[in-house]
Backbone bond lengths (Angstrom), bond angles and torsions (degrees), N, CA, C in turn:
res aa  C-N    CA-C-N  psi(-1)  N-CA   C-N-CA  omega(-1)  CA-C   N-CA-C  phi
1 M - - - 1.454 - - 1.530 108.17 -
2 P 1.338 117.54 124.62 1.472 119.08 179.86 1.523 110.74 -68.49
3 T 1.304 113.90 146.11 1.465 118.31 177.26 1.519 109.09 -92.10
4 A 1.296 115.89 140.36 1.463 120.85 178.62 1.517 109.62 -79.85
5 R 1.305 116.22 138.81 1.461 120.26 175.16 1.507 109.09 -76.54
6 R 1.301 115.52 136.33 1.463 120.05 175.35 1.510 108.50 -91.87
7 R 1.288 115.38 125.86 1.458 120.36 176.48 1.518 108.45 -95.94
8 P 1.320 115.85 142.76 1.460 117.32 177.26 1.526 109.90 -61.35
9 R 1.291 114.37 142.22 1.461 118.65 175.31 1.508 108.66 -72.77
10 S 1.290 114.59 -176.84 1.455 117.06 178.60 1.531 109.45 -64.11
11 F 1.301 114.88 154.29 1.455 122.06 -178.09 1.515 108.37 -119.74
12 V 1.334 116.13 138.72 1.463 121.86 178.94 1.525 108.77 -136.23
13 A 1.330 116.35 136.40 1.466 121.38 174.20 1.521 108.84 -146.43
14 R 1.314 115.40 149.27 1.468 121.47 174.66 1.524 107.86 -112.08
15 L 1.327 114.74 127.41 1.461 120.94 -176.79 1.518 109.93 -121.76
16 D 1.322 115.52 155.94 1.460 119.87 175.64 1.518 109.71 -59.72
17 S 1.311 115.73 144.19 1.457 121.62 -179.55 1.528 109.63 -84.31
18 C 1.333 115.44 75.44 1.462 121.20 179.71 1.528 108.74 -152.94
19 P 1.318 117.45 155.15 1.471 120.33 -178.73 1.533 113.11 -58.92
20 E 1.324 116.94 -28.49 1.467 120.29 -178.53 1.529 112.67 -67.47
21 S 1.327 118.26 -13.44 1.465 121.59 178.51 1.524 112.73 -83.52
22 A 1.328 117.92 -14.37 1.463 120.92 -177.72 1.534 113.18 -59.00
23 P 1.343 120.01 -44.17 1.469 118.56 178.12 1.537 112.38 -61.22
24 L 1.315 117.43 -35.58 1.458 120.05 177.57 1.525 110.49 -66.61
25 A 1.326 117.53 -40.40 1.469 121.14 177.16 1.533 109.87 -59.70
26 R 1.328 117.58 -44.25 1.472 121.19 178.39 1.521 110.92 -63.57
27 Y 1.318 116.99 -42.87 1.463 121.36 179.38 1.533 110.60 -60.38
28 L 1.316 116.72 -44.85 1.467 120.48 -179.79 1.526 110.79 -64.19
29 L 1.310 117.56 -38.54 1.459 120.88 177.24 1.531 110.61 -65.16
30 R 1.337 116.98 -44.69 1.472 120.16 178.41 1.522 110.90 -60.15
31 A 1.322 117.22 -42.36 1.465 120.76 178.83 1.532 110.85 -63.52
32 Y 1.314 116.63 -41.84 1.468 120.90 178.06 1.533 110.23 -61.96
33 L 1.330 116.58 -47.43 1.460 120.25 -178.40 1.521 111.89 -66.55
34 F 1.323 117.58 -31.68 1.458 121.38 178.33 1.526 110.66 -59.62
35 G 1.335 116.72 -32.63 1.464 121.07 -180.00 1.513 114.37 -80.34
36 L 1.318 117.90 -5.01 1.464 121.19 179.80 1.522 110.79 -93.97
37 P 1.328 117.08 142.15 1.459 117.20 169.45 1.532 107.69 -63.75
38 A 1.284 117.64 128.82 1.472 123.40 -179.24 1.530 112.18 62.42
39 G 1.313 117.89 27.38 1.459 121.83 178.67 1.513 113.23 -59.95
40 E 1.329 116.52 -26.86 1.462 120.16 179.68 1.529 111.65 -64.56
41 R 1.308 118.22 -18.12 1.469 120.82 179.56 1.527 112.00 -72.29
42 Y 1.322 117.29 -12.05 1.461 121.78 178.68 1.525 112.46 -106.97
43 S 1.331 116.87 -19.13 1.459 121.41 -162.50 1.521 115.82 -58.29
44 D 1.318 119.10 -49.58 1.468 119.41 -175.68 1.524 111.70 -62.12
45 T 1.311 116.30 -51.20 1.470 120.35 -179.37 1.516 110.61 -65.93
46 A 1.325 117.21 -43.41 1.466 120.77 -177.37 1.525 111.38 -62.31
47 E 1.324 117.66 -43.54 1.467 119.75 179.73 1.524 111.72 -63.76
48 L 1.315 116.61 -43.22 1.458 120.37 179.64 1.534 110.56 -62.40
49 L 1.322 117.12 -47.17 1.463 119.64 -177.57 1.521 111.71 -68.64
50 L 1.329 117.29 -39.05 1.467 118.97 176.74 1.521 110.31 -61.07
51 C 1.326 117.41 -42.62 1.471 120.65 179.09 1.519 111.06 -60.68
52 E 1.321 117.09 -43.63 1.469 120.43 -179.96 1.525 110.95 -64.30
53 L 1.321 117.22 -46.28 1.466 120.42 -178.70 1.524 111.06 -66.50
54 F 1.324 116.69 -39.46 1.464 120.75 179.72 1.529 110.22 -67.02
55 A 1.326 116.59 -44.91 1.474 120.39 179.17 1.521 111.07 -60.61
56 N 1.331 116.64 -41.02 1.470 119.54 177.40 1.521 110.85 -62.06
57 A 1.320 117.18 -41.71 1.465 120.29 -179.68 1.531 111.10 -63.24
58 V 1.321 116.69 -39.31 1.465 120.53 178.90 1.530 110.48 -70.89
59 Q 1.309 116.56 -48.73 1.461 121.65 -172.19 1.524 113.38 -70.07
60 H 1.294 117.89 -39.36 1.459 120.46 -170.91 1.518 114.38 -101.71
61 S 1.302 117.33 1.48 1.462 119.12 -178.13 1.520 111.72 -77.03
62 D 1.312 114.94 138.85 1.456 120.23 173.27 1.531 109.98 -107.05
63 A 1.325 115.02 16.41 1.466 120.51 -178.73 1.527 109.98 -73.51
64 P 1.329 117.11 156.86 1.468 120.53 176.07 1.528 111.14 -58.87
65 D 1.322 116.37 153.90 1.467 122.06 -176.35 1.522 113.77 -60.12
66 D 1.338 117.63 -25.14 1.462 119.03 -177.22 1.526 113.07 -83.13
67 R 1.327 118.16 -0.06 1.469 121.28 178.30 1.522 109.66 -79.71
68 H 1.316 115.48 147.80 1.456 121.04 179.32 1.518 110.66 -103.97
69 I 1.319 114.73 165.10 1.454 122.34 171.11 1.518 106.02 -107.77
70 E 1.311 115.48 129.75 1.455 120.38 179.70 1.517 108.98 -101.88
71 I 1.331 116.08 133.89 1.460 121.18 175.37 1.520 108.06 -114.34
72 R 1.321 115.54 143.93 1.467 121.71 178.47 1.519 108.44 -137.52
73 F 1.335 114.98 140.85 1.454 121.56 174.82 1.525 107.42 -131.29
74 A 1.306 117.20 141.29 1.464 121.23 175.33 1.520 109.11 -155.87
75 L 1.320 115.13 144.40 1.455 121.06 176.27 1.522 107.91 -104.75
76 F 1.325 116.13 123.93 1.456 122.77 176.54 1.517 106.71 -120.03
77 H 1.319 115.23 115.69 1.465 121.41 -174.30 1.525 106.53 56.95
78 D 1.301 119.47 -116.65 1.467 118.73 178.10 1.520 111.80 -115.21
79 R 1.314 117.28 25.59 1.462 122.15 178.80 1.524 110.10 -115.77
80 L 1.316 115.19 135.49 1.460 121.42 177.39 1.526 108.63 -95.85
81 R 1.321 116.14 128.83 1.470 120.63 177.04 1.513 108.00 -109.53
82 L 1.328 115.91 126.60 1.457 123.22 174.38 1.514 107.36 -108.24
83 E 1.323 116.93 140.34 1.463 121.35 173.94 1.516 108.62 -133.40
84 V 1.325 115.23 142.41 1.459 121.94 172.93 1.523 106.30 -128.46
85 H 1.329 115.59 118.27 1.463 122.69 -178.43 1.522 108.85 -105.10
86 D 1.326 116.35 136.11 1.462 119.40 173.90 1.521 109.31 -141.63
87 A 1.313 116.42 170.64 1.465 122.08 -173.48 1.522 113.27 -89.63
88 C 1.310 117.96 3.62 1.463 121.71 179.76 1.523 109.22 -91.99
89 A 1.310 116.90 132.99 1.460 120.67 -178.85 1.524 113.33 -83.10
90 D 1.342 118.23 -15.07 1.463 120.93 -178.80 1.525 110.07 -63.92
91 R 1.321 115.50 128.98 1.458 121.01 -178.37 1.526 109.98 -88.10
92 P 1.326 117.15 143.49 1.464 119.41 177.38 1.527 110.45 -70.15
93 T 1.303 115.54 146.03 1.464 120.32 177.83 1.519 109.35 -127.37
94 L 1.299 114.55 139.67 1.454 121.14 178.08 1.522 107.91 -82.65
95 R 1.331 115.64 114.14 1.467 121.31 -179.66 1.518 109.25 -120.07
96 T 1.298 115.04 160.44 1.456 119.55 175.71 1.520 108.15 -97.27
97 P 1.352 116.69 111.25 1.463 118.48 -179.64 1.526 111.06 -75.27
98 A 1.315 115.14 152.27 1.462 120.70 173.35 1.524 108.41 -69.94
99 P 1.325 117.88 154.32 1.468 120.18 -177.93 1.528 114.30 -55.50
100 D 1.331 117.95 -29.83 1.462 119.60 -178.52 1.531 113.32 -96.16
101 D 1.338 118.79 3.75 1.466 121.24 176.80 1.523 109.85 -67.88
102 E 1.331 115.80 137.12 1.456 120.67 178.96 1.523 112.43 -86.02
103 H 1.312 117.97 -14.53 1.460 122.46 -178.59 1.524 109.21 -132.78
104 G 1.327 115.64 173.48 1.455 119.71 172.90 1.515 115.39 102.51
105 R 1.328 117.34 11.38 1.464 119.35 -178.89 1.521 113.51 -107.93
106 G 1.314 117.34 -6.98 1.463 121.21 -176.39 1.511 113.98 -61.03
107 L 1.323 117.04 -45.71 1.458 119.23 179.39 1.526 112.14 -67.96
108 H 1.336 116.91 -25.23 1.466 118.75 174.53 1.524 110.10 -65.87
109 L 1.325 116.83 -39.90 1.467 119.98 174.98 1.522 110.66 -62.24
110 V 1.313 116.54 -46.08 1.462 120.65 179.00 1.527 109.26 -59.15
111 N 1.312 116.85 -46.01 1.463 121.75 -178.61 1.532 112.03 -62.40
112 Q 1.326 116.88 -36.44 1.462 120.83 -178.55 1.530 113.17 -80.03
113 L 1.330 117.08 -35.75 1.464 119.91 -171.91 1.519 114.71 -96.58
114 A 1.311 117.57 -24.78 1.467 120.02 179.21 1.522 109.09 -82.37
115 E 1.321 115.45 146.95 1.462 119.04 174.23 1.530 109.44 -64.59
116 R 1.326 114.81 -39.18 1.465 122.24 171.93 1.523 107.42 -160.57
117 W 1.321 115.97 159.48 1.456 120.91 179.08 1.515 108.16 -153.37
118 G 1.324 115.49 166.17 1.447 118.98 179.10 1.519 111.46 -174.42
119 C 1.306 114.19 -172.74 1.457 121.84 -177.16 1.521 107.61 -140.67
120 A 1.325 116.34 144.17 1.467 121.31 179.69 1.520 108.57 -148.62
121 P 1.336 116.67 156.12 1.465 118.89 173.34 1.531 109.07 -64.45
122 R 1.310 116.60 149.65 1.462 120.04 176.44 1.518 109.17 -69.46
123 P 1.308 117.55 134.63 1.463 119.92 -179.83 1.524 111.02 -61.69
124 G 1.306 115.88 118.79 1.454 121.15 176.45 1.510 115.52 63.45
125 G 1.303 117.36 19.73 1.453 117.77 -175.81 1.507 113.35 -142.57
126 I 1.299 113.42 -174.68 1.451 122.29 -179.52 1.518 108.23 -88.13
127 G 1.314 116.57 141.20 1.453 120.21 172.15 1.508 114.24 96.37
128 K 1.338 114.38 -151.95 1.458 121.19 -173.95 1.520 109.95 -144.14
129 L 1.320 114.31 169.62 1.448 120.87 168.92 1.513 107.33 -129.19
130 V 1.314 115.97 139.16 1.451 122.48 175.33 1.522 105.57 -113.18
131 W 1.322 115.89 130.81 1.455 120.27 -175.41 1.530 110.65 -126.04
132 A 1.317 114.48 156.51 1.462 121.74 175.09 1.518 107.97 -143.62
133 V 1.319 115.71 139.53 1.462 122.18 176.96 1.522 107.46 -109.91
134 I 1.331 115.24 130.99 1.459 121.35 -174.39 1.519 109.45 -120.66
135 A 1.320 116.14 129.69 1.461 122.15 173.95 1.528 107.94 -84.18
136 P 1.322 117.77 153.43 1.468 118.66 177.00 1.522 110.23 -66.61
137 A 1.314 115.81 148.07 1.463 120.57 176.89 1.518 109.02 -64.33
138 A 1.306 116.26 148.37 1.458 120.51 179.32 1.523 109.64 -60.58
139 G 1.290 115.00 144.14 1.458 120.14 179.84 1.506 109.45 160.15
140 T 1.272 115.71 -173.31 1.451 120.68 -178.84 1.516 110.34 -83.29
141 D 1.301 115.94 131.11 1.465 121.38 175.37 1.516 107.86 -77.77
142 P 1.327 118.77 118.31 1.452 120.89 -176.59 1.531 113.18 -60.60
143 D 1.323 118.50 -23.05 1.469 120.60 -179.63 1.523 111.96 -76.66
144 T 1.328 117.74 -20.47 1.459 120.30 -177.59 1.527 112.38 -119.59
145 A 1.309 117.21 6.00 1.459 120.69 -177.65 1.522 110.83 -69.20
146 L 1.335 115.79 142.31 1.449 120.97 175.33 1.516 108.97 -86.45
147 V 1.299 115.75 139.42 1.454 120.45 178.57 1.518 106.93 -102.00
148 T 1.325 116.17 127.45 1.455 120.41 176.78 1.517 109.06 -108.98
149 V 1.298 114.93 143.77 1.456 119.80 -179.06 1.500 110.01 -112.04
């Protein structure tokens, strides 16, 4: 009888709202993906998008310093959903930066690399959540790969 693979459930963590928390957010995402079958197929895109969403939450929040940023990861079917929750109600907007602007390109990356993304009010709470859904990178699915000898 084949054994079923257990997939990690969704993951949630609350981190300090500061740039120094970004490496910890990436580490937690890498650890989560390590536990997934073929988790490496999401890692490059997922880390980049999480960093962009987390940086936006830190940079643009008008929330008090004692508020945290919540990160969530979950795999639904073969799509990875990332969420970044913060206490600021201002919604992110996709703008076209001028060529000499030093900022303003993060959401363009999210828009280009995510299968879809969006923003919603936090359920029953203060602020918003920004989410992105990521498809696995093209490649061979280890569960269906043929082994040649």
